[in-house]
C-alpha positions, 0 to 999 in steps of 0.5 A: 500500500506505498504509495497509496492514499485510497483503498477499493478492498474485495476480497475474495470468497475463501475460506481466511476470507475474515483473516484477508480483510482484516489484515488488509484494513490494518494495514491501511489503518496503521499507515493513514490510508484517506479512504477505505471502499469496501465491497460487503454483500446486500443484507448481510446482517441477515445471514449470518450464518452463511460463511463469507455474509459472516466475514464482512460483517464482522469486517463492517464492524471493523470499518465502523469501530476504528475509525478510518474514513470508509464506504460500505457497497452492498451489492445484491445477486452478481448478474455477471454470475450468469454468464458463467451458464452459456453451456446449460442455456446453449446446450439442454435448455436450462435455467439453474440456479436456485434462485427460486420464484419469491423474486432476489434483488441483482445488480451487473457489476459494472455498477457496482465499479461506476459505485466505488469509483464515486465513493473514492474520488468524490467527495460526501460518500464518508460514512454511508452504505449503499445498496447495490441493486438492479430496477427490477426483481429476479425470478427462476423462471422468470430468467428462462423465460428471458433467455427463451427469448433472446435464445430462440428456444426454449429454457426450462428451470430447473427447480430448487433442486439443491443437493443436486445444484450443490453436487455439482458445484463440488467438483466447480469449487470445492466442498466447502464453497459449495456448501458456503453458496446452498446456504446462501441460495436456501437463505434467499428462500428462507428470509428473502433477498429483493430490493426496495423502491427505497433502494433502487432510488439510491441507487440513480442517485448515486450513480445519477442514472437508473442500473443497468437492468438483467434483460439489459445484461442478458442480452448484451451477454446472448448477442457475444455468445452468438458473435462468438466464431466456430473454433476448426473442429479439431480444436477442442478441450480435452473434454471434447468441448469447443475451445 
């Protein structure tokens, strides 16, 4: 942090997330940084049984207790998570994320970046906590319908089979993280994760415009998928998929 006067603190979801975050914050405090903007998560205080939420809540507490000028950003579900669903959507035609039917909030990561830049580059954000959300709520069936229209094929929402989803995630991210994320998604069902009009109005004021919508994100992503050139058939990965 030598030569740095302000810090955007973003920690990956890892087993020692809390330790990493508090070490970075401790160094920032020791050398007297002018401002720390911390990326937390929406409704963090309602999900204390989810490991990575609990870590973020502890970091928020440290920021408030020890006096470094700070801003806390609390984003909802990342829309860009769904950019990784290309194979499921374009192949068997399923939307597999178990986000439910009650409605959850989501945010475009570009809006997160813009909010972070505003909090660091402009005055007046010390001590503020901003919920970063999109203009509407998402549901599993609703997202499936959006992708059906964009891809010109039927996309089915595969429902709330958390056991199956966790097993699939274990192959990608490991057991502890798959369980952590499962607890988060089940928490969405149990406690809700929807935003309010007040929260949408506040991010609109912060950005100076309406936040980006999931529909726009999906349309841009589908266009990128369609524009991607087809590789020669001999250029495949070890799993036999086009590289």
